[in-house]
N, C-alpha and C positions, 0 to 999 in steps of 0.2 A: 703542749710540749712536755714530755715527762722530765722530771727533775733528776739529775744524776745522783743526788743523794739517796734516791729510792733504790738504787741497785748496787750500792757499794758493798753490801754484805747481806747474808740471809736474814729473814725476819726474826728468827730465833737467835738471840745473842749469847751463844755459848760456844766454847771450843771443846772438841773431843780429840783426845790423843790416845794412841794405842802403841805399846812397845812390847817386844819380846826380848827378854834379857839375854845378853850374850853368854855363850858357854863358858867364857873365861872371867866373868864378872865376879869380883870379890864381894863378900857380904857388906852391904851398905844400907843405911837408913833410906827408906823409900822417898822421904821428902828431899833428901840431898841428891838422890839419884834423879828424881824428876826435875829438880832445879837445873841439873847439868844437861838434861836432855831437851828441855823446852826453853827456847830463846826468850829472854825478857820476862821469864816467869818469876814473880816475886815470891819470897818465902811466905808472905801473908796470904797470897792467892792460893798457894799450895796447901797451907795450913787450913784455910777455910774449906777447901775442897775435901780435905781429910775429915774435918769436923762435921761436914755435911753428909758424909758417907759416900762421897763421889769418887773415891779412889778404890778400885777393885783390883785384886790380884787373883788370877785364875777364877774369876767370877765371884769372889768373896770380898766383902768390905774389909779394909785393913786400917790400922791406926798409923799415925806419922812415924812411929818408931819401928815399924815393921822392917825387917832386913830382907832386901831383895836377894834372890838366889838365881843361879843360872836357869834359863828357860822359863822363868816366870813370865806370864802374860799380864801386862799392866794396862788397865783402862782408867782414864781420868777425864772427868768433865769439869770444866771451870767456866765461870762467867767471863765474858769478854773483858779484856783489860781496859782501864780508863783511857779515854780518848786524849790525843795530843792537843786537840782544840780546847782552848780555855773557854769555859762557860761562864757567862755573866748573868746574874739574876735579873729578871725583867718582870714588872708588874703586869702580867697578862691574865685575864680571868680564865679559870679552869673549872670544870665540873667534876667534883670529887664525889664518887658514888659510895666509897667506903674507905676507912682509914683506921689503922692501929699503930702500935709501936714498930711493927715489922714491915708493913707494906701499905700501899695505896692502890685503889682501883679508880681509874678516871674514865670519863666519857669524852674522848677526843672529838673535837669539832672538825668538820671537813675543811681542807685547805691549810691545816697546820702540820708542819714537818715535826717529826718526833724529836730529832736531835740535830745539833749544828753539824754542818758538813759543807761540801762544795756548793757555793751559791746561796747557802742558807745559814749564816753565822749568828743571826739573831731572830727573835720572834718564834722560836721553837717551843715545843711542849717542855723540853728539858730546861730551857731558860725560865719558863713559868713555874715549873716544879721547884727549881732551886730557890726562887724568890719566896714561894709559898712556905717551904720548909725553913728557910732562914728567918722568916717572920715568926714562925712557931718557936724556934730555938735559936735566938739571936746570939747566944753565948757559946754555941756548939759549932766548932769549925768542921765537924764531921757531918753536919746536917746537909745532906745532898741526896738526890735521887739516884738509884741504881737500876738501869734498864735491863730487862730480861727478854723482851721481844718488841717488835715494832709493827705498826700498820702503815700503809702508804699515806702520803700527804693528803690525797683527795679521798681517802677512805675514812669514814667516821666510825666511832664506837668505842667499845670497852678495851682498855689497856691496863695491864698489870705492872706496877712499879714497886721495887723493893726499897726499903729505907735503911737497910744495913747490908754490908757486903756478904755476911753469912746467909741472910735471907735470900739475897740475889743468887748465891751459889746453889742453895737448896732448890730454889724455883727453877734454875737452869737445868738441873737434873730431871725435873718433871717434864720439861720441854723435850729433853733428849730422849726420855723414856716414852714419849708420846702419851703420857697419862693426863695431860691437860685437855679438858673438853672445851672445844670452841665451835660456835656456830656463827655463820655469816648469812646475811640476806642479800641476794643479788637480783637485779632485774636484767634479764638477758634477752637478746634478740631471738625471735623465732619461737615456734611451738615445739618443745622437746617431745621426742617420740615416746619416752617412758616416764612414768610418774616418779621413779627413783632410779638411781644408777651410781656408778663409780667411775671416775676418770683417773687413769694411771698413766704417768708419762714422766720421763726424766727431764728436769728443767735446768737449763743453762742459758748463758748469754747468747743471743742471736748473733751468728757470725756475720750477718749482713748489716745489722744495726745493733751496736753495743749498748744502746740505751734501753733495749727491751729484752725480754726473755723468750725462749722458744722451747718446744718439746722435741726431744730426741729419743730415738729407739736405742741408740748407743749409750750405755751406762757411763762411758768415759767422757761423754760430752755434756752430761747433765746429772743432777742429783735426783734420786728416786723421790717421787711425789705422788700422793694419793689424796683425791678429793671425793667425798661422798655427797650426793645431792638428793633432795626431795622436792618435788614440785608442790608449791603452796597454792598458787592461783595461775590460771591461764587467761590471758587477755587477747588471744588470737595471734597478734603479731609480735608480742613479747610475753615472757613467762617470768613469774616471781618464784624464786627457788631459795631453799634453805641449804647451805653448804656446811659440811662438817669436815674439818681438816684433820687428816691423820698425820700429815707432815706440815712444816711451815717454811716453804720456799718463797723466795722473792717473787711477788706478783702471782702466786700460785693459782688462785681462783681465776684471775683475769686471763692468764695464758692457757690454763686448762680449758676454759669455755671457748676461747678462740679456736683452740685445737680441734674441738668437736663441732665447730661451725656455728656457735652461739655466743659471740662476744658480748660482753657486758654493755648495757645501754649507755651511750655517750662516753665510752672508753676510747678516747682519741688514740692512745698509744697502740691499741690492739684492734682497731678497725670498727669500733662500736659507735663512732660519732657520725657515721653515714646512715642514711635511711636504707636499711638492709632488707626489710620485709614490708609487705603491705601493698596498697594500690598506688596507681600513678595519679590519682585525683589530687588536685591542688589543695583541697581542704585537708586531706590526710597529711600531705607534706607540711602544711602550715601547722597542723596539730603537733606533729613530731618536733618541728623546729621550736615551737613554744615550750614543749617539754624539755628540750635541750637548754633553753634559756632559764627555765625554772631550776634545772639540775645541771649546772655547768661542770660536771665531773662524772666519773664512772659511778654507776648505781650500785654501790657496795657498802654495807654497814656491818661492823663487828657487833653482833647482837648479844651473845652470851659468852661467859667464860667461867669454867669450873676448875678448881684445883685444890690440893691439900695445903692447908696453912703451914708454912715452914716452921713455926714454933709450936702451935697448939695441936697440929696434926688433924684438925677438923676439916671436913670437906666443905668448901664454900662455893656458891654459885651466884653469879651476878648477871643481871639483864639490863638492857638499855633500850629506850624507845627510839623509833626512827627519828632522825633529824627532820626539820620542817621541809627542806627541799625534797628529800626522798619520799616522805609521806605524801606530799602534795602531788608528786608525779605518779605515784602508785594509785592514788585516788583518781587522778585524771584518766589514767589508763583503764581503771575499773569502770568508770562511768562511760568512757568511750566504747568499751567492749559491750556493756549492757545496751547502750543505745543502738549499736550496730546490730546486735542480735534482734532487738525489737523491730528494726527497719526490715531485716531479712524475713521476719515472721509476718 
């Protein structure tokens, strides 16, 4: 059963606003103008957006004291506002891949929700991160994690976390600009026809089941989404693929591969927990069921992440190994495929 917290919002945690200034607007500082236009926008969030270069007027970055004029086209990207849910620190082990004064890169284990929400108020990665940072800086009330993106509860892998609100805002702009490089590894049902390809489709909530997403041709029903893939290995009945995200929509890889008839292996929400390909022999059925037990979740891992550091401006790239459950199932399919080929020959 998919957790409702997974579909509350897009995986990329930023907000984008666009305004065209009215013809009768008097000259006014842009920070004051934006505060009046965006509900619940704090002065601090707007100032951070300005300092990060995230406020553009007529496609040019402006400072907070810029005076808006009639017909100006204003674009602003801000990190999501703090959640209403109070977050309590919890001593939960986390895998920190990299850390400095501005950000952290963590390797999230499968089964862990990223942040508190409906049905998951404790035990989340954000609870663990808050404890971790408070242990580092016990006298700093501002020691807290700032999320810029998410991965699903049962997806493992690399996640980027800001340690300051300014870093969060600068990283949010990179997600908005699609300049973040991300690769995921997925095991999907079936033998893909091409060695590489692109899946494009507007993603929105399924009108028949609000707990999952669907692909729509109508742009008004879903948000534009693009997934590029390359086949890494073919195991006959399943295929190992590398996915590169051009956009970051909720469940994007999972719903895109279902859309083309190749749902992720053991993805219950999108039809991958049934034996979709293969023989009717009992040994094959038992083999797949054993794989399901070894990997009780969708076979999806956030493998790499590349971005520009919000302070140093250096390009950083991080990689993560497969978690044990996914590595074991991949190896199991690899051996099965080899043995089947030997039997046929």
